N, C-alpha and C positions, 0 to 999 in steps of 0.2 A: 456786765449785769446792763438789763436793759436800761438803754438810755431816752425815752420817749415815751411816755405810757400815757393814755385815755381812760382815766374810770365813768364808767357810763352808772351813775347811781341814784334814783331821788332819795331818798334817807339822808338828811345830814349827819346824822351821827354816825354811820355806817360808812360814809364817803370821808372823813375824819380819820375813821382807823383806816379803812386803805390807804389814805395818804400818807399817815404814820406807818405803815407797814412797807412803802413805797421807799421812803424816807429813808428808814434804817436800811433799805436794801443798797442806798443811797445812786436810787435814780435820781439821775441830773434833771429832767423836765416832766412834769406831773401837769395835765388839764381832765377837766373834768366836764359833766355834761348832764341831764338831771332827765334829760328827752332823749326818746331812741333815734329819731329824725337829726335832733342837735349833734348827737355824737355822729350818726353819720354823715353828715356838712362839716363835720371837725378834720372827720376824716380823709373824705374829698378835696377839703382846702388844703389838707397838710399836703398831699400826695402833688395838688398843682403846682406849691409853691417848693418842693424837692424834699419838704423837710419830713419825712413819714413818721407814722405812732410804729412803732417795734412791738405793742402789745396792747389789747384793749381786754381791761377788764369790766364787766356788764353782768347786772343782775338780770332775770328773764321779765318779773313784772313791774310795773310801774303805772302808778294812781294816777286813772284820769283826773284833769283838771280844765280849768276855761280854753286853755289850748287846744286848735284843733292838727291834729296827730295825723301822718300818713301810718307810720311804722309804730304800731301801739305795742309790742311785746317785744323784749329780746330777742326773744328766737325768731320774731319779723327782722331785725335788724340785721341777724348772723343769716338769715337764708341770704338779704338783697348784697351782703358785705361779700359773699362768698363768689353772688359774679365779679365783681371789684376787684377784691385782694383773698384771693383762693388761698394766698401763702402767711396771711396777718395772724399772728402768735392771739387764740383767744380761749381767757379765761371766764367760767361764766360761774358767778357767787350767788346762790341763790338758796333760800329758804324750802323750795321744791324737790322732795327726794321718790317722785317715780321713777322705775327704774326702766318704763319704756321712754317715758322722756328724756333722761338723760342719755338713752341706749342711742335714739336716733339724732340725739346733739352729737355723741361723738362719733356712731358711723354717719350720716350722710352729710354732717356739716364740717365733720373733721373738727371740732374744737378740740383743744389741745389739753383740758384741763376744765372738771367738773369741782369745786366747792361747796360742800353745803356752811350753809350760816348757820351755827350752832355753838356752844360751847366752846369749843375747840377750832372752828373757824377762822381767828386769828394765826392762830398755829398752822394749821391747814393749807390758807391762803398763803403764807410765808414759804410753806413747804410746796405750793404750787409753783410759785413764780421761780423759785429755784431749778423744780425740774423741768418746767418749758421751756426757761434758758439753757440748760443739759440736753433740748429736745427730748423729752422725756414727756410722757404725759401721766397725766396725776387725777387719780378720782379718789375721793374721801373713802373712807375706807368703811363706813355705814352703810355706801352703794356701792361699789366696789364691786356685787353680782349683777350691776351693770355691762362690765364688761368681756360676763360669761355667756358665751351662745346657748349652754346648757338652759337656764333661766329666761333665753328671749321666746316670747311668746308667738306663737305660730301663726300670724296674723300678716297679708302683706298692704300692698297700699290700695289696693282692690278694697278688701275691709275694712280699712280707714277710711274710706272716700265713704262706704255703706252706713255705718260708724256716725260721722261729721252729718249724711243728709239723715238718718234717722233722728240725730240729736236737734235739726233743726226743727222737728216735729213733721218731716213731710210720712207719709204713706207708704206702702211698698206700693202703689201705682205709682203713689207723685217720685218715687227712686227712681221707677224706671222708665218713665216719661226723661226725668233728669239725665241718668248716662245713655239714652240715646240721642238726646238733644246734643249731648258733647259728646258723640261718637264713641263711649265708652263701651266695650263689652267686657262681660254678658252681661244684659240688660232687661233678658226674660224675667217676667214676675216669679216664675217657678223658681228660676237660679238664684233670685234674690229673697226670694223667703226661704230657698236650703241654706243658705251662707248665712240668713240672720236666725236661722234656728242653731247652726252648729256654733254660731258666734254665743249666742244665749247656754247653750251647753257647757261651752270651753271656758266663760266667765262664769260657771251657775246661777245666771242670773234668772229669776223669777217671769219676766216677761221687759219690754221693750224699755220702757222709762227706766227700770232698775239696771236691765243693759247697759244705757246710757251713762247712769250714773257710777256705775263699776269703771268703768274705761274714762270717764272723767277723771276721776281717784287715782287712777291707776297711769297717769296723762299720754296715756293712747292716744285721747282727742281733748 
C-alpha cells in the first residue's frame, strides 16, 4: 500500500474521513493541506528532502478566504504538478460530475482516479486507492461515461478558447482582436461567427448567454 500520502481538502469532516480511510488501509504517513498552494509547496519540499509523496488526493473546489493564493483550484494544482511530477498518482475526490471536466482531467492531465463525493463516496474512494495502487484507472460508476469516446463532445481547444472569451463578456470583435494579438488562427470575424453558431447548435443554446451557461454547467469551461 502507499506509504506517504498528501490529502488536499478544505472541509474538516471530509478531511477526517479520508484520513480514516487511509489509516484503515495502513498508510504509514498521512499529511494534509487546505490550500492548493500549500499542497504544492509540501510536494516540492518533500521532493527536495528525498521523502516523496507517493499519492495525492485532492478536491477541485476550494473556498476563498483572507489568504491570497496563486493556485485557486484543484485543476490549477494538477496542471502545475504535471510539469514537476508527471508520474505522481493523483486521485480527484469531488462533488463535480461534469463529464467534459472529468474527461479533461483523465486525458489531458492523466489523473489516476476520479471519485464523486456522494452517498457511496467513502466506499468508492477506498476502491479507487486500491485500484491506483494496482496501477489501474478508477472512475466512479455514475460518471463512467467520461471514459467513453462515444460520449465525447465534438469540440476542440479552439472552441473552448472561444467559449472562455465569450464567458468573459467579450464581443465577437473583441474575440477576433484577442486571437490576433495572441497569434491564434483563424481569427477572422466570419470564422468566429460560424464557429459560435455551430456551438450554439451543438449545445442547443438560444443565445450567447445561454451557450455560456450550458457549457459552464457541463464543465467545458
